[in-house]
N, C-alpha and C positions, 0 to 999 in steps of 0.2 A: 214335109213341114206341116205342122198342125195349126200354126198361128202366123199372123202377119202383123208387123208393127210398121207404122208410117210416121217418120219424124217430121214435124212441121216447125222449122226453126225461126219463126217470126213472132214478134210481139208488138203491141202498140207502144210499150215502154218496157225497158229492161228493169226487173225488180232488183233492188240492191243486195238481196241475199242469194240470188239464183246463180248457180254455177253450171247449169245445163247449157248446151250449145243453143243459143238463140240470139237474135238481133232484131232491131227495129227494121221493118221492111215496108217498102212502098207497095201499092196495089199491083203495079206492073211486075215487081219482083215476085209477088205471090202468084200472079197469073203464070209467069214463066216457070216457076217452081213446080206448079201442078202439072204442067206439060212434061217436065223432067221426070216427075214421079211415074207418069204413065209410060214414058220411054224406059225407065228403070224396070218396071213390071214386064214390059215386052222383052227386054234383053235377058232378064232372069228366066223367063219362060223358054226362050230360045236355048239357053245354056244349061238348064236344069231338067231333071226327069220328074219333077214334082207333078203328081197327077191325082192328088186327093183334094177335095174341097177344104177350105179353111174353116176351122171350128171357132176361132176367135180372130177378131181384127181390132186393132187399137190405134187410134189417131192420137199421138202424143206430141208434146212440144216443150218449149214454145207455147203458142196459143192456137191450136187447131181451129178454134171457133172464129178465127179471122178468115177461114175459107168460106166462100159462099155456098149456099145450098147446092147450086148447080155444080160446083167443083167437087164437093163431097159425093154427089150423085154420080158424076163422071168417073171418079176414081173407083167407086164401088161397082159400077157397071163394068169397068175394065177388068177388075179383079174377078168378077163373076164370069166374064167372057173367057178370060185366060186360064183361070185356075178353078173356079167354082167356089161357092160359099155354101157351107153345110146348112141344112134345115135347122132352125133354132140356133144359129151361130150367135155368139155374143159379139156385138159390134159397139165398141166404146169410143166416145169422142170426149177429149178433155176440153173444157170451156171456161172462159173467164166471164163472170157476171157482167162486166163492163162492156162486153161485145154482143150481148144477146137481147133479143126481143121475142115476143110470142111467134111472130111470123117466121123468123129464122129457126126457132126451135121446132116449130111444126114442120118446116121443110126438112130439117135433119131427120126427124122421126119418119117422115114419109119416104125419105131417101134410103132408109134401112137402118139408121143408127137406133139401137134399142137400149143402150146404156149410156148415161150422161155422167161425167165426172166433173163436178163444179168446184172450181178453186175459190171457195168462199174465204178461207184462211182466218177470218175473224168477223164477228158481228159488232165490232166496236170501231167507230169511225176514226178514233185517234190511233188505234193499232193499225188499221188499214192504211192510214196516211204514213205512219212510221215505216210500214212494209213496202211502201211505194206502189201500192195497188191502184189500178185506174178506176175501181168501183168503190162505192160506199156501202154501208150496211143496208140501207134501204134498197139499193139495186140488187144486192145479194138475195134479200128476201123476195123481191119481185121476180128474180130469175128462177128461184126454186118453185114458186107458185106457177109461173108461166110454163116451166118444164112439165109440171103435173098436168096443166091444162092442155098442153100440146100432145099428151099421151104417154109420157115416159113413166114407166112403172118400175124401173130399175135405176135408182138415183144414188150416186155416191157424192158425199160432201167432204171437202178437205178442210181441216182446221189446224192452225199452228198454235203451239204452246211454248212455254219457256221464253216468252217475249220479255224485253226489258220492262221492269216495273209491273209485271203481271203477278198478282197474288192469287191465292187459292180461291178466294171468294169470287173474284171477277171471272176466273176461268170456269168455275162451277156455273155461273150465270150463263156464260157463253155456250157451254155444252148443253145446258138445259134448253136454251133457246134453239140450238141446232136440232135437238131431239124432238122439239115441238113440231117440226116439219115431217117427222116420221120417215127419214130416209132409209133405204135398204142397206146402205153401206156408209161407213165413215172411215176416213184415213186421217191419222193424227201425226203431225210432224213437229218434233222439237226443233226450235231455231238453232241452226249451226252457222258457224262463221267460216266459210270455205275460202281458201286462198284464191285470189283473183277477183273476189267480189268487193263491191263498195262497202258492205258491212264489215268485211275483214279489215279493210283499211281504217274504218271508224273504230273498230275494236283496238287495233294497234295504236291509234292516236288517243285513245281514252274517251272518245265521244260516245261510245256504247260500252256497256258492261254485260258480259255473258251471265246467264242464269247460274246461280250457285248450285253445285251438284246435289246437295240435300234437297233444295227446293224443286229441282228438276225431277228427282225421284218422287217427291210428294205429289207433284202435279201429274206425273205419269200414273201413279197408283190411284189418284182421285178419278182420272178419266177412265181408267180400267173399271173401277168400282161402279161409276155411274152408268157406263155403257153395259156392263154385265147385268146390272139391276134392270136396265131397259130391255133386256132380252137379246143383246148382241153377243156374238161369239168373238172372242179375241183370237183370231186365227193366224195372225202374223204380227211381228213386233209392232208395226204401225197401223195395222188394219183390223177393222171390226165389221162383222156382217150379221144381218139377221139370218135365220135358218135358210139354207140353200141359196144364199145370196153372195157367196164369196165371189171375188173377181177371178174368173176362170183364166183370163189372159195372164195375169200376174202369177198365177199358180204354175203356169207353163215354165216361167223363169225359175221358180224355186224348186221345181221338180226336175230341172235340167232336161226339158223336152224341146223338141224342134221348134224354132221360131225364125221365120224369114223377116228381115228388116230392110226397109229402103228409106232413102232420104239422107242428106248430109248429117253425119253424127250418129247414125243408127248402127246397132250391133245385132248380128245374126248368130244363131247357134244351130249346129247340126250334131245330133247325138250318135251318128255313125262311128263305129269303132269306139274310141274312148272320148270322142267329142272334139269339135273344132269351132272356134269363134272367129268371126269376121267383123270388121268395122269399116264404115265409110268415113273417110277423113272429114273433119269439121271445117270444110272449105267449100263454099258455094261455087267458086270459080272452077276449081278442079273437078267438082261434081258435074258441073255442066259440060266441061270439056271432054271428060271421059265418056259421058253419055252421047254426046254429039259424034264422037268417034265410033260409037257402037260398042263400047267396052263396058264391062261390069266395073263400077268404081270401087267395089269392096276389096279390102286387103285382109289377109290372114292375120289375126291378132294373136291367137294361141292354138296350138295343136296339143292335145292332152295325151299323156301316157296313163297307164292304169293308176299309178299313185296320185297323179294330179286330179284325175277324175274322182277318185275316192275322197280326196280332201274337199273338192268343191261340192260333191254330192252331200257330204256330211255338214259342212257349214251353211249351205243353202237350206237344207232341211231343218236345221236348228233354228232358223228364222221363224219357223211355222209351229203352230199348235200341234200338228200331226207329228212333228219331229222326224227322227230317223226310224223307219221300220226296219228292225234288225234282220228279219227274214228276207225282206226285199234287198237289203244291202248285200247279204250273203249270196243270194241268187244272182245278183247283177255282177258281183266282183269275185265270186268263188273264194271269198275269205270272210270271216266274221269281223264285225266292227271291233270286237275285243282283241282280235289278232292284229289288226292294223294299227289301232290307236290305243294301246293299253295305258300309256302314260297320260294321254289327254283325258281319257275317261276317268282316271284316278283323280285328276286335278279338278274336274268339273262336277264330280258326284254330288257335292253339297248344293249345287245349283240346279239339280234335276228335279222335275216334277214328280217322277215316280221311279222306282228301282228298275234296272235293266231287265229284271225278270218279268216285267210287264210286257216285254216284246217291243218296246219303243224307248228311244232316247230323246228326251225333250226337256227344254229349259222351263223352269218356273218363272214367275214374274220378275223376281230379283235377278235371275239369270239373264233375262232379256235386258235388264237395265245395264248390265256389264257385258253385253254380248260381244263387243269388239275385243275385250280383254280375253274372254273365255275361248273364243274361236282361234285365238293366236296359238293355242296349244295344238291345233290341228294343222297349222301351216308350216 
């Protein structure tokens, strides 16, 4: 396993648009959960032959910045003791600006976290209130400055677009403000209305209106243009990075590389044979009971055959600027992409950035805008 993901399913307040597994948790629940994560690490070490240090570690959620500095330090120390952490490993922690101060940020940095992903989402107080965020724009700005002062030189900022009543002018002001902080990485997410969320219910009742498709595309193109002009590489549908600042952990997912994941709701992947995915059920009680019995709480989600592996390899790679390396595909599967997906390639050719004779198959910007439609040809 090259990477480790730890899911922290607790928040100060559940955002109305979020469909990730998370819930409001007490300090006692968080304390008990950290103990469970450490037991989880020990059981996996007992049951697995993993013997190479992790190259990337990612604390995701939820709101991982609800963990104390001591808890993050204890987890990383246990990972180092049991598995090892590679020199210059990328260690990311997702954080909510409403949970941070300089002392906490400095503590995370000293504990070994070297990449901070800040859920800014907006620098407009009205939009933040609509999104149900616990921070305001001033706190977001203060958190960014505090992170720099604490030593973080690899900072990723999240911004949401396609919000209700958001026009191009206001969005342009927001991305310009975000760029003024000179982050190394920016993730952009168009607001979606997922079943089971409060926003979905409000959409169904007419309290909220989804962004019109044409305006969504205009906003996406605007953001792409502004970030490209600022020197960012648009290296994945939703992600932009300065040179050599891509998120290495997320690239593990898109390249179908090994990732061990712990915590309720977490998903692991092993690339052995054609690949296997495991998941840990989104249930804190069953997670606790399994670990207390000394059992691995993960269950097999999917075991791939060659055809399934080829499909997933293709559509994950098409999320990225690198796209599908045709030679790598053939070496991995002993078949060419053209042999496996002739019909799909014919249907997507107008959305490709360059002809297949370039050695790669990758979408242009318009292709990314209709990504879900285009990849259906591979499924």
